[in-house]
C-alpha positions in Angstrom: 27.4 15.3 16.2 27.7 18.7 14.4 26.0 18.0 10.8 25.8 21.6 9.5 26.2 21.5 5.8 27.2 23.9 3.3 27.0 24.6 -0.6 23.2 23.3 -0.9 21.6 23.5 -4.1 18.6 21.6 -5.5 17.9 20.6 -9.0 14.4 19.3 -10.3 15.1 16.2 -12.4 11.3 15.3 -13.7 9.1 12.6 -12.7 8.9 14.1 -9.2 12.6 13.7 -8.5 15.1 16.0 -7.3 19.0 16.1 -7.1 20.4 17.4 -3.8 23.8 18.9 -3.7 25.8 19.8 -0.5 29.0 19.5 1.4 30.2 18.8 4.9 33.3 20.8 6.1 36.8 19.0 6.8 36.5 19.2 10.7 32.6 17.9 10.5 33.6 15.0 8.2 36.6 14.2 10.4 34.5 13.9 13.5 32.9 10.7 12.3 36.4 8.9 12.2 36.1 7.3 15.8 32.5 6.1 15.2 33.5 4.7 11.6 36.5 2.6 13.2 34.3 1.3 15.8 31.6 0.3 13.5 34.3 -1.4 11.2 35.9 -3.2 14.2 32.7 -4.8 15.2 31.8 -5.9 11.6 35.3 -7.5 10.7 36.6 -11.0 12.0 40.4 -11.3 12.3 42.5 -14.2 13.5 44.0 -14.1 17.0 41.6 -11.2 17.7 37.8 -10.8 19.3 35.2 -8.8 17.6 35.5 -5.4 18.4 39.1 -5.7 20.0 41.3 -5.4 17.0 43.8 -2.8 17.9 43.4 0.3 15.8 46.9 0.3 13.7 46.1 -3.5 12.7 42.4 -2.7 11.9 43.6 0.2 9.8 46.4 -1.9 8.1 43.8 -4.7 7.4 41.0 -2.5 5.8 42.9 0.4 4.2 42.0 4.1 4.5 39.5 4.1 1.7 37.1 1.7 3.6 37.3 3.9 6.7 36.8 7.0 4.5 33.7 5.4 2.8 32.3 4.3 6.3 32.7 7.6 7.6 30.9 9.2 4.6 28.0 6.7 5.2 27.6 7.6 8.5 27.9 11.7 7.8 25.5 11.7 5.1 23.0 9.4 6.9 22.7 11.9 9.7 22.9 15.0 7.2 20.4 14.0 5.2 17.1 14.0 7.5 18.5 17.3 8.6 18.7 18.7 5.0 15.4 17.5 4.4 14.0 19.2 7.4 15.7 22.5 6.7 14.9 22.9 3.2 11.4 21.4 3.5 11.9 18.7 1.1 9.1 16.0 1.2 11.0 13.1 0.1 9.7 9.6 -0.4 11.2 6.1 -1.3 15.0 5.0 -0.8 17.6 7.7 -2.0 20.7 7.4 -4.3 23.8 8.9 -3.0 26.7 9.9 -5.0 29.9 11.0 -3.4 32.0 13.8 -5.3 34.9 14.2 -3.2 36.1 12.0 -0.5 39.3 12.5 1.1 40.9 13.2 4.7 41.1 17.0 5.6 39.0 17.9 2.7 35.0 18.8 2.7 32.8 15.7 1.8 31.0 16.7 -1.3 27.9 14.6 -2.4 24.6 14.3 -4.2 21.5 12.8 -3.3 18.6 11.8 -5.9 15.4 11.1 -4.0 11.8 10.9 -5.3 9.5 13.7 -3.8 5.9 13.9 -3.1 4.4 16.0 -6.2 3.0 19.5 -5.8 -0.2 20.0 -7.6 -3.3 22.3 -7.6 -6.3 21.0 -5.8 -9.6 21.9 -8.1 -12.9 22.8 -6.4 -13.2 19.4 -4.9 -16.3 20.5 -2.6 -18.3 21.6 -5.7 -17.2 18.3 -7.8 -18.2 16.1 -5.3 -21.7 17.9 -4.5 -22.5 17.5 -8.3 -21.6 14.0 -8.4 -23.8 13.3 -5.3 -26.8 15.3 -6.8 -26.6 12.9 -10.0 -26.5 9.8 -7.9 -30.1 8.4 -7.3 -30.9 7.6 -3.7 -30.0 4.0 -3.1 -33.0 1.6 -2.7 -33.6 0.6 0.6 -36.1 -2.3 -0.2 -35.8 -5.9 -1.8 -38.3 -6.9 -4.5 -40.0 -10.5 -4.0 -38.1 -11.7 -7.3 -34.4 -10.4 -5.9 -35.0 -12.4 -2.7 -36.4 -15.5 -4.5 -33.2 -15.2 -6.8 -30.9 -15.2 -3.8 -32.5 -17.9 -2.3 -32.2 -19.9 -5.4 -28.7 -19.1 -5.8 -28.0 -20.3 -2.0 -30.0 -23.6 -2.7 -28.0 -24.1 -6.2 -24.7 -23.8 -4.2 -25.8 -26.8 -2.0 -27.0 -28.7 -4.7 -26.0 -32.4 -4.8 -23.4 -33.5 -7.3 -23.4 -37.0 -7.0 -23.3 -39.3 -9.8 -22.5 -36.4 -12.1 -19.4 -35.7 -14.3 -19.5 -32.2 -15.0 -16.6 -32.2 -17.2 -18.4 -33.9 -19.4 -21.6 -31.8 -19.4 -22.6 -29.1 -21.6 -23.7 -25.9 -19.8 -27.3 -27.0 -20.1 -26.8 -30.1 -19.1 -24.9 -28.9 -15.8 -27.7 -26.4 -15.0 -30.5 -29.3 -15.5 -28.6 -31.3 -13.1 -28.1 -28.5 -10.4 -31.8 -27.7 -10.9 -33.0 -31.5 -10.6 -30.8 -31.7 -7.2 -31.8 -28.7 -5.4 -32.1 -29.2 -1.5 -35.5 -28.3 -0.5 -36.1 -25.1 1.5 -36.9 -26.3 4.7 -36.5 -25.2 8.4 -34.1 -28.1 9.0 -32.1 -27.0 5.8 -31.7 -23.1 6.6 -30.5 -24.1 10.1 -27.4 -25.8 8.4 -26.8 -22.3 6.6 -26.2 -20.3 9.8 -28.1 -18.8 12.7 -31.8 -19.0 11.4 -34.7 -20.6 13.3 -37.0 -21.4 10.2 -37.6 -20.4 6.5 -39.5 -17.0 7.5 -36.6 -16.0 9.9 -34.0 -17.0 7.0 -35.8 -14.9 4.4 -36.1 -11.9 6.8 -32.3 -11.8 7.4 -31.7 -12.4 3.6 -33.6 -9.8 2.9 -31.8 -7.3 5.5 -28.3 -8.5 4.0 -29.5 -7.8 0.6 -30.6 -4.4 1.5 -27.2 -3.8 3.1 -25.2 -5.0 0.0 -27.6 -2.5 -2.1 -26.4 0.3 0.4 -22.9 -0.7 0.2 -22.9 -1.2 -3.8 -24.4 2.4 -4.1 -21.9 3.9 -1.7 -19.2 2.4 -3.7 -20.5 3.6 -7.0 -21.0 7.2 -5.6 -17.4 7.3 -4.2 -16.0 6.0 -7.7 -17.8 8.6 -9.3 -16.5 11.5 -7.0 -12.8 10.2 -7.1 -12.9 9.7 -10.9 -14.5 13.2 -11.3 -11.8 14.9 -8.8 -8.9 13.1 -10.4 -9.8 14.1 -13.9 -9.4 17.6 -13.0 -5.8 17.2 -11.4 -2.7 16.8 -13.3 0.1 15.2 -11.3 3.8 13.8 -12.4 3.9 10.6 -10.3 7.2 9.4 -9.3 7.9 5.8 -10.1 8.6 5.0 -6.6 4.8 5.6 -5.8 3.7 3.5 -8.8 6.1 0.7 -8.0 4.8 0.8 -4.2 1.2 0.1 -5.4 2.3 -2.6 -8.0 3.9 -4.4 -5.3 0.9 -4.4 -3.2 -1.0 -5.7 -6.2 1.6 -8.5 -6.6 1.6 -9.4 -3.2 -2.4 -9.4 -2.9 -2.6 -11.5 -6.5 -0.1 -14.1 -5.1 -2.0 -14.6 -1.8 -5.2 -15.0 -3.8 -3.6 -17.4 -6.2 -2.3 -19.6 -3.1 -5.8 -19.4 -1.4 -7.0 -21.3 -4.5 -4.6 -23.9 -3.8 -2.1 -23.0 -6.7 1.6 -22.0 -6.9 2.4 -18.5 -8.7 4.9 -20.3 -11.2 2.2 -22.8 -12.0 -0.4 -20.3 -12.7 1.9 -18.0 -14.9 3.1 -21.0 -16.7 -0.5 -21.9 -17.5 -1.4 -18.3 -18.4 1.7 -17.9 -20.6 2.6 -14.9 -18.6 5.4 -13.6 -17.0 5.3 -11.4 -13.8 6.5 -8.4 -15.7 3.3 -8.8 -18.1 1.0 -9.0 -14.8 2.7 -6.0 -13.6 2.2 -4.1 -17.2 -1.6 -4.7 -17.1 -1.8 -3.6 -13.6 0.2 -0.6 -14.0 -2.7 1.8 -15.3 -4.6 1.0 -12.0 -1.9 1.4 -10.1 -1.1 5.0 -11.3 -5.0 6.0 -11.0 -4.6 4.6 -7.3 -1.4 6.3 -6.4 -2.8 9.6 -7.9 -6.2 9.4 -5.8 -4.4 8.9 -2.6 -2.4 11.8 -3.2 -5.5 13.8 -3.7 -7.2 12.4 -0.6 -3.9 13.1 1.3 -4.0 16.6 0.4 -7.9 17.1 1.1 -7.3 15.5 4.6 -4.6 18.2 5.2 -6.7 21.0 4.0 -9.9 20.3 5.8 -8.1 18.4 9.0 -9.6 15.0 8.4 -7.0 13.0 10.4 -7.9 10.0 12.6 -7.2 10.3 16.2 -4.6 7.9 17.8 -7.4 6.1 19.6 -9.1 5.2 16.4 -5.8 4.1 14.8 -5.1 1.8 17.9 -8.6 0.3 17.6 -8.2 -0.4 13.8 -4.7 -1.8 14.4 -6.2 -4.2 17.1 -8.8 -5.2 14.7 -6.2 -6.0 12.0 -4.0 -7.9 14.3 -6.9 -10.3 15.6 -7.3 -11.3 12.1 -3.7 -11.4 10.8 -1.6 -12.6 13.9 1.6 -12.1 11.9 1.3 -8.8 10.7 3.6 -6.2 11.8 2.3 -3.6 14.0 3.9 -0.5 12.5 2.7 -1.3 9.3 -0.7 -2.3 10.4 -0.8 1.3 12.1 0.3 3.1 8.7 -2.1 1.1 6.8 -4.9 1.9 9.4 -4.2 5.5 9.3 -4.6 5.7 5.7 -7.7 3.9 5.4 -9.3 5.7 8.3 -8.4 9.0 6.7 -9.6 8.0 3.2 -13.1 6.9 5.0 -13.2 10.4 6.7 -12.3 12.3 3.4 -15.4 10.4 1.7 -17.7 10.9 4.3 -16.9 14.5 4.3 -17.1 14.7 0.6 -20.6 13.1 0.4 -22.0 15.6 2.7 
C-alpha cells in the first residue's frame, strides 16, 4: 500500500526521546478500510455467523464506524512508522507511544509518535586511553607458588570434610573450623580419583596448578578490561534513554530470580526474609544498569567505526553452543545475545592490542 506521509516534523524531548509528527492523505488513509474490515471480521464472534463471514453491513452496524477508523489508523501507522524511521534516519528503540490527533473519514490522518532513540555522543580517543590502561597493568603472572597450590588443595579437602556428628548451628566459627580440620580427607591417589579425571596425587596437583594459572590469566584479563571500560566511559557523556536502563534492570531481575531458584528458594520468600521489595532491589541495581547500558553503547560505536562485527558463521556456532546448554532458549534471542557477546569480545581484544 502507498504510505507516503506528509507534514513531517521531529521534536527532541530529552532523555534521548523524540516526538515524530506526520499525516497521511485521505486517499492513503482510506485505502486501509478493506483490510481493517477484514481484520475486525475475523476477530469478532456474532451469533448466526461464522468468524470472518459476517456481511459487511451487519459488521458495521455491530461495531460502529469509530472502531473501523481506529483499526484503519492502527494499520496505516504501523505501515508508515518503519518507512518514516528509514527515510528520516531515526534510530528508534523500544515500544513507541502513538497519539492520534485527527481521525475522520475523508480527512488526513494526523498523528504523533513518541519513541526513545539511540543517543548520539562523541567518542574520545579510545585507542590512546586503552593503550595507557594496558601499559599501567602489570603482566599477568603465569606461575603458581607452592603456597598458592597448597592453599587450593586445602580448600578442596575442606569442601570434602566429613560433617558427621557435628551440629554446626551451635558451633562458634573457631569450633567449626577445628571440626573441619579434624575431619579432612587424606590426600591420597584414591581420594583425588573421586574428584575427577586424575590418575594420582602428582597428576592432580599438576592439573590443579594449570587451572590456577588459567584463573590468574582470566582474572588479570577481566581487571584490565574493567580498567579500559571505566577509563573510556569516564570520558563520554551520554543521555541514556529509560528504555535501555529498564532493559538492563529486567535482565538483572531475571538473572537474580534464576539464582534464587537455583538455591531452592522462592523469590517472594527471599524478599520477605530480606524485608525488601523488587522495586528496592531494582533501585540498588540501577547504577550498575546505567553503567552497563552506557558501556554497551560505547562498544557498539567502536565496533561500527573499526568494523569489528562477528561473521554469521561465528554467530551460528555460538548460538548452537548456547542451545546445547539451554534447550528451551529462543533461537532469535540467542542470536542477538551471541552477536553482542562476540562483538564485545572483538572490541576488547582490539583495544588490548
